[in-house]
Steps between C-alpha positions, in 0.01 A plus 500: 500500500613848447583762772179683424302182553680441830388834630138433388516164669634659817206747494258216477663332795439803721125482447435127428747272660358177356360551152502310168719665250341547153835463338570146627507273198486159681422371843797438723436169677783512749529833677867435584722379213756226576836419363358217282246685297416394140813492278557665162510233225847579367821290514633720779171469684518118470833513671352723764219242563762234575700727721182597686387146549846419631475800734179355646686193607777709652240714679347185658846383612572839645171498697595161640844624602518617861496877558797448737726431188498876443593468134342714233278270301287759326749560225571450128126524420409447130338766283144583614246484223261794485258457206529295182321715244667555161496873480673768287483764766430503867547695814697334779382636841724471809394606844719532805493562875789613706601564862178355641668465844262262660172656379211278397219691660487874448603556857802636694526302819766732652247773532189277505348682211365436150737581217288594203761441239675180613478129495489203261121483541462830321761402240312176435189692405697670231674181396168320450363773292815521290489122442142521369626742247831319438503139615864456391621775731831434691494591869830578678603600853819705548600405845510634859186294553518296823621768751315763703143562611495207739603255235762349726217351709467237237870427424452136621227432247566330177409660272522840667164685443666756273635217278162325518333826390721519193412142427136574545522789246694284259816714509727360231841622623649649809819705518690473832517830689755599765248460783440141405833434682396661831397165652781281375596290206297201617183706536549635142564155347190356671296784332666462161406139488146571618449751216317343208641738248865561413743683732753707300827688569783520254761625745492255796733199476592203711849540626583125488449443127423837353153390394197733526328504836160523317444510135612828338197543278170344395376459145138530403355404159202726430323387180840401356690817619787430734492738794800478736487655845833550683522568875757709683551528884692778669857374536551668839344226714835419667521866607144517636511160662865531608423419863331169403720352222310159536207688328700488178737211566683362203338752271667752268332819387629628171494854375186550301628618163757222478240232585244639257759501223585132570135405509431677169798327347352171612155577358642628174235586243249251640236750594238723335432717804749564783372611845693594810359441851773677697467561874701818452438877517549734211830616644769262607615444859855492629634556155305224335270524199138605540217464245606823324842351436375156389241653262778700340731205477248250375248661261381155384258498793143603412403556865695499829293482808655655802464463879676564824474877462128505610438748225223523245611601152480432129791628296681443171877456511703423186187360338432267792178546693569491880226480754450439874170466688602656832465297823262276691271447199409866447512430130522220252759565232373400155681489167348427159744400227377514142632221285473456124615188316717568190633217292422266785688710758345706775600869523427741779306792353413694809494492880249669735514492873300627789467466874141414597422645842314275754376792714147483375501131427303255718699197637422163352252328734629154417848594601382673820322181600794283412743701715262606772704300748803717419313814571337383817826369645686815406236714655498300817880510525512876422252567779683287766561729801852472630504804737397856558623836362471753787511809280541607137860457393484796256268797539438548125702296251482792249759763592305800364140406534544305823246247358507127541569449130803625322410735209784753509818360684538234768580609855697189558776589255542855624537437871543208746178321580386226734424255221857480356632499859290192574637318206854599578460404870384155401783455263762633739373277785482171316828550308669606817632800303657844580302670226199415280379642170170462331280649231127552484345312215171677539529877534172516689596233761352562829363326809175644641385474858301175560540129437831403335426244232714294267379705203655804672834325498475436127397865455805637657734238369393382153756247400589154647864616564721329753746653738877505457770618739816615331830631622589832320776756542413852605638632173280270295200568715544873428507419124185302546335788682606737212358255245165510681502878533524542121122444514456874560531780241751774588332798661526833308423854600131563511393133562219485747478122493740206494473271201616149393715383215268351234761252395520343855220276619369565852583144604869590450481778760614352831476668841748411765449416872758478784699794360435875488566686177403796280425516121623824350288562183698808411771258385504273200454122540807332641573787746189524711540286810620731786566487876460131546491397867501140637437448869564867574838497323621604154464221246818300443561423135763239592279304729288196403130522584222239509236610259149348468345504148253299307618235256424726200718776634776253580508421131527875430790537733678209331445654154639837626804323631434621853491155660603143402300175543711399797414820686154359567484395860122437534234360268148482637374262223796258562415493867131533505378433140166665432470612860810715426325729260494856620119507506498194729775663714278806548219269623757325735612839627149609573419192700826549694387854582193363667283554189511879524674724254549870576646755251857604577684768297876527560553806267851363444521652149408828338526692178724811511648755258156628385292804548129436438337807655430769246226760493205355304593146576177414692292657227657268246474202732129575547464471130673165520262392766198603293632333188552819306874432485613143426843376627654316204540122506739293284372417158413150599325625818708276729700782656315788675621852538775514231522882486525750777254789517706816451374838622651668185274287280206699635582868436132548424213291619536270191696526181440250222724484196357370178750401238373478140626387165341463157572345165770277638471276193713219653816704554621286787870540390696801597582713197638833409202673656292212620536413872408142449316290759793464743530872547132575500453247785815643666356851470175391670688295765712808585191720520335251733794529733420871529132450515344157525168636374570458127257384229604414146268513197537471130301701236503206252681374184715285726618202298520527120822652369823313572627163413537364855149606580332390176666153486391435862157666463583765757647264769787730612261792513279298736818418705556872534140562602519229764821661648338839489182367658312677222165639617344493151535588136281684259443304172682651206416421134807277476375282781268359233777409256494136611124495554273528802598156631850615572361783717309240689809289544709793627227576745504141618874546568424793736481807285193711590368661179266795545246601234180680568421603143560168317154336439402162389266554202299191599422617848540874463695497830858540590701192407530229765877447453600836630394712804350842449683625808719378777526642856825448681524576874843628612606698808132504601394679179292349223625590152278417208620451139248515215626339178427658162624411151519731198196480284721471191594139614214397282716559194851519640539125551390204285134567453429127513632495860256765622193430272289391801594799702398868504687786652265756659596864548757530780307788671177300509671196672700717735193694610313187571764340712614812683140558612477138606814511707421834655162368605675247728303205334818314423563200733845646570346825630535859388849587367714780630639574153406404143756464220403451140745243365467532119655413173375831362734720285611840616727762348657799693615820332870562593454873543144552634492163681145460381385136496273406213323201348141432423448219753699663789313831450168310540624290783635794699155644534385208718468610858667293776819392326813597697764409236524348154765267363521492124689322222482391137655817337853421644535850632636669815202668660499671846244764584139562560185510290189651653689499830562122492871384514590295190809290433638304209848349545632492142549134381697175539570560869722792429317720744272445796196699604470598860178584676530600870186482702539693826225476760503731796362429837153610389533259205528791258671387187773684314623355170841559351569342158815507288710290264838377611719485183679206647705426188695812577627352832458141437864430599405597862197263512568180688459162338259246642697172527191284478369690191840481340522128562154442358581698188832319453325166533253591226774653276725205535228271378435714192860581413522254209214680337556862599872500451496368144669751270319525163676785329680834537437867467770762415271787599179552699174394341265762653130465588395805689139441592450853629595641161262517202503328155735224383792373688803301366418199713128519403588516137753217537242270668223578258743435208595158637134420550410570133808333360439184714153462350568636150258791505540855379441684834569430865297668769526467885394702802777710652393409849582136433867591477608585849855638472799573281780254422847622595837470343673168569378139517134434460376222729170318518446687821520828312243376242260404777525844641448658151216273410365356835160414351440169327333666201474308173536602132176532301493563123214646294405712210377856549374766261699808437229706679501267799888501511494874511258492800716255682817709459302816583375334822855456626623856446527722809231328699453650845425168677768265361845477357494577126465209257819354336511386136734411212454471125341844457577869454241718685419851414296665786391835626557526884279808506193311419267314748589152621421223249473761219881572462613251228514679162661219294661162530756347271646156498867438552560517122328834473164366360217719624247308720163523338173488704328223296805265466594221740827458679652228718566584868654328803395611848450338843209329665469761776403788272316266271261433788437866565804585726577869503170557320632377159227393268563222249133429406564566133787257461467182305702169478604533862738222609634454851848348448525406876872611467609723788653835404782443747594184316536670163705779660739245647526316168567825310773604741667164495500499123636860469736453800584872509185703495501809291306802638263611225494863379135611534563854374252590229256209566251723671469837322325776701333755270315823539257668264595799284280699262669590180539882433534683168845423349558184708646183356647205677857608411447850649335371820785256563766757417333759738500245779874414462712704272799282559367214305662407160287484189535125506377482856210728413407287204489188722276672754269626216449135398425399859251785544337407172458152626366611837253744345426261209571769244500380147705803387734625776545820306134586515329610812209737546437804720343393830583138432555313832842334503655271756844613593745308724539666842871447503555684173 
């Protein structure tokens, strides 16, 4: 099924959980497919049958084998058959769960509360519905499955309920995650063997013989197509499980890229679709490769499913779709892979992916009933009372709001609290240590007065970590403390809050107990720990201290080289097994304390080197408390408070910067004047450092215009939009160049298109695939953007592409939506400012600064618009019209529009608008590393195409679109068009040629930029009268670049009205074009269809050659090798009218105009004038006879 269908399906699930899909073609008898489904009748499939039957015997033997053998028997599984139809095309659908962490029911037992977007039961509802639509679907799980959420209560069961749940759903393959090792190797093997699908990981090996621990991949045969799924596990298990090496005894974990290459070498070409199920985040850890790295290194993957990061995303990297569904079952990741069979081989023709949220999905009743015992036992265990809490441990876990839920910044990471002290006291006591360190895994951890239950222990200590005592030198302990303190951002003047490093996870910030210390945030990381005191004395760097840490942190210390394995002096798991887990030790401690826990705060550490009290601070914090000001989080949402509030960011009540650009036309590469995507993103990033309240918008014509954008259908432009966090884009005429469907696809990828005046002719309402407006709330202000397209779009793109649309007057649409928004009827509420985001042309007089244009003049009369962004005309416009600020920022990303919205304390708005000519100072603009990397990735892939040299120029071949009449490049292109098809005349629209060609090598990249459109050659016959009208249409038009032609001489009078200027046409050989004769002409399909208002209704014998103009230009250049710049002087002859006076003759008129001419030169001009004026006898003219005389003579 396609991505669009997936979303439709998901919508149905929200309202009707159990329904019969109308698109199901046959009844699925077995809800859960097994490994031995019907086999494809091919030689390969026959082999698969034999292997499968053999596997059944092995499975039986494995079941008979005692569990105590602890040998992986679920291994080397044969291909799984999914469907046997003989198809020529199909869509392979793959769904995946990841990081379920013990969740079957939508319930969090640590807080004894429903979790609306969690659990296999909700996932299974989606899985069932998807299988009805696609019974051959492959279902995967990406690891971190059997740990957390009271799952350890069932560790003695075989199978474990989480494994049983996967079996119940018919999960086909399971990638091993890092948390699968938390309870030991024996526990893991037991669950591997209990799983009915295949367990996969390509980078875990048995140390004894080098064999795979589990199989590296699983093959599926889907209606004859070979789908191979490779699993990858984080290679850092020895680091994370360092305190319990028996958990990974005799196993080797190999670096991911190396293992993946070896597995691919083993597979060879024996696949049609390659899928990754990698329990890895996008970015690597500890110097290893992440999914970004692997997608770049191995583009043969169609889809890579991620995990481990607990993030929800869908991205394209190097042509590979990467997707992760978040954590706990919040989403089901689904990929649809379109396959087409060509010459007996399957080819991937497209990949769509989406995360289907479970938030509004009802859990599957069958699964709830099946695993009711898990829920009931977990609830009972969670509510087991183990003691009493005498008082709240933290009075308000949110530092600013003092609320019981963290929404701004956590108290526990800004000051010492009783919760972290309890954990550290327990660790220090049972490890018999001098010092203890611990992190809070839940920023909102707290113990409230009342009964102390087991669920409260899980709430304050999430993971089943064990306790380790380690000897560490004072010097290395200080290094460890500095490592932990890098969690904070460095304080700077004006900061009124402390913030956290977005690249450091909160679980890596440890607080220390048994030692007094200060953290100086005026210093950079590595130099922050000050005034360390132990037992009332200065800390001794040369002394060895006993330190209590959890097993995970012991692995960190080993990796940092701060301790050695032999430094471990205590291991709670070795001595106490499961009773030695820190959660169990907290229970033990509580009982030893007589069942009563009282909050104790040592205040043994504090943050120094900062000044947070500034006038106006409380006013700003009040706005934080009310939600008007949001404290930024990391992009993935996992790290709170990643930027400090700075008093200097609030010189007024609120300042919002809007950055605009228009007519970008795919110029993602930095050029002579073009900033390119890396610097545009860098510009905005730098601005955000000065003022976080920045919005970015585009006025349209985003994609079409450069090779790298055209060949990837705008992919790098969308990369830039993503990095800019683009609020929205107006729809330019060139957005339609690839058809309406492409606009819909771009929107699906996150681009918000705004269009209030584009109507569907069928419904007479605004189109459904764009929004008429968008309201964005920032800094407590609601800013509305109303989208408007130029009415001329109807004829300034391929007419076929907009034939079902109508473009209503801009002022009509604007008035309707401004009134609607100002009425407060919008669900988002009444906006504080309204910006018209338009692809409407404007021109500004250099001297008077007057802004003109038919549409802008009408639009500016609409009341309620606070500023207007324009485009289309490729001009620099900065000023006001009817009192409304207007900007247009040139073209190609050379300049950036700036609109500053300043609200005072009474919410009065002041608008300042201008254009930053950024190309004049582009050397000072910082480069975004991420944007640069994305561009280089795309460019590298296209280098073989773009870098191809097709010819050479010894001088510039100019096409100045702002100038009038014929250009050398325009003539050259039209001449090639007519010669390629053998016609007399070539004609093309000047706007279809986008730039000049410059001296030096001509590459295919240059040709794509000159001719970015995929226009095709069309031949026909036209009458002389019609030909005259076509040429006349392209001379000095006020709404388009002048037409370009070859094969003709044109005599025209520029003083006459538009489309009445041509006086005479002559063919290349001098033959006069006669109205009633027919002539052969070559043009392009864009203007044939009515583009630029050309009219070809009188033509006959019209033939579409389906040959692209760019191809014939390339062929002509390669043939010529060195392109000669044509001399176009004398091809267009401007004339004026002159009435003959007594005594005039042509000779005298010419001599009077230029008495330096020789008789021979005069005679030649006389002949030309006779031809122009069609004089039978050049010596005979009459008084008052109207003559056409060249303007230049």
